[in-house]
N, C-alpha and C positions, 0 to 999 in steps of 0.2 A: 323517672316519674312515669313514663308511658306504660310500664308493666302494671301500674296501679289502676289503669283505666278499665280493667276487667271488672272492677266493682261497679262501674256505671251500668245500670240496667240497659239491655238492648231492646228497648220498647220505644214506640213512638211517643212524643210529648214529654220526654224526659227533661227535667230541669236540673242543672248543675250550677253551683256557686263556688267561687274561689276567693279566699283572702290571700292576696298575692304577696310574694316576696321579691318579685322582679320579673323582667321580661322573659327570661328563658322558660320558666315553668308555665307562665300564662300563655305564651305563644304555643307551646306543646298542647296544652289543654284546649285552647281555641281552635287549633287546627283539627284536633280529634273530634270535638263537638260539631264543628262545621261539616266534617266528613259524614258523621253519623246522624246529622239533622237534629241534634240536641240544642235546647236553649241554654245559653251560658251568661251568667253575670260574674263580673270580676270586681272585687273591691280592693282598694289600697287604704291602708290604715295610716300611711304617712305620705307626705308630699313628694319625697324622692321616688318612691315606688310608683305613685300616680303619674309622675312626669314620664317615667320609663314606659308604662303600659298604655297610656291614654289614647295612643294611635291604633291600638288593635281593633280589628273589625268585629267587635262584640260590645255589649253594654259594659262600660267601665265606669266606676264611680269612686269618688274619694269619700270615705267614711270616717267619722269621728268615733273612736272607740267608745265614748260615753253616750253616744246616741241611744235613745230608748229602744228603738227597733232597727234592725239591719235590713229587713226585707220590706220592699215597697209593695203597697196594695195587698198585704198579707199573703203574698205568693209563697208557696211552700216548695222545697227542693228535695229531690231524690237523693242527691250526693253533694256533700260539701267538702271541699279541700282547704285545709288550713296550712298553707306553706309559711305564713308569717310566724315568726318565733313568738311563742306564748310568753316567754320571759321578758319580752319587750313590752308587754301589756301591763297596765296599772292593776287590772283586776281580772286575772285569767278565769276565775270562777264565773263571774258575771258575764264575761264574753262567751263562755261555753253555754251558760243558760240561754242567752240570746240565740245562740246557734241551735239549740235544742228546739226552741219555739219556732224556728224558721224551717224545720225539717218536716217532711211527710213522716207518717207513721212507718216504721221499719226502714227509714232512710239511713244512709251511711254517712259517717264522717271520718275523714282521714286527716290526722294531725301529725305534721312533721315535727320531730323533736330529737334531742340528743339522748344518748344511751342513759345518762345519769338522771334523766327526767322521767324515765318510763314507769317506775314504780309509783311515784307520786301522781303523775297524770292518770295512770290507770285507776288509782283509788279515787281521784276526783271525778272521773267519768262515771264510775260505778255509783258514787254518791249522788250524782246528778241523773240517775235512772237510765243511763246508757247501758246496753247489754252487749254480749259477745265482744267484749273489749280485748283486743289482742295486738300485741307488737308485731310488726313486719320488719325484719332486718333488711336494711338497705346498705349500700357501700359505706357512707360516711355518717348516715343518720339512721333513725328508726322512725317508722310510721306507725302511730297508733290507729287502729281501725275500731270502730264501734257502731252499733245501730241504736237508733232511737227505739225505746220501748213503746209499745202502742200507747196512744195518747191520753190514758187516764191518769198519768202521773202528774202532779203539780210541780213544775220547776220554775 
């Protein structure tokens, strides 16, 4: 996962968000953001993940997938990591719409998925006005990277 941190802008005031799949990835991201001085929020979409990560020294929240908005106080994020498996969600399309609304213009999203999900996920991201959709091959998984198109699209 650490090789993906190059996507996070090297600027002051950067905000990063993660939908966590467990302690290992969240700890790596928390350590990196702390070293760089970035603001980080981590969300758990199920109780078991929340119990694993709740002691990290960053803002950690338990979110319900069906919540109307995921970001508090309309805070916008530069980079979003989705380590949580999309196939575990009831409505992946609505989940990605909510992510789109919480991203800054030209913000990045990185979604971890399986090889057999790449084509369908790529099409869904394009349909939701994400641009520069590309798979990044990892050891056992693929990471789909995409950018938020500048804010005039209605999603």
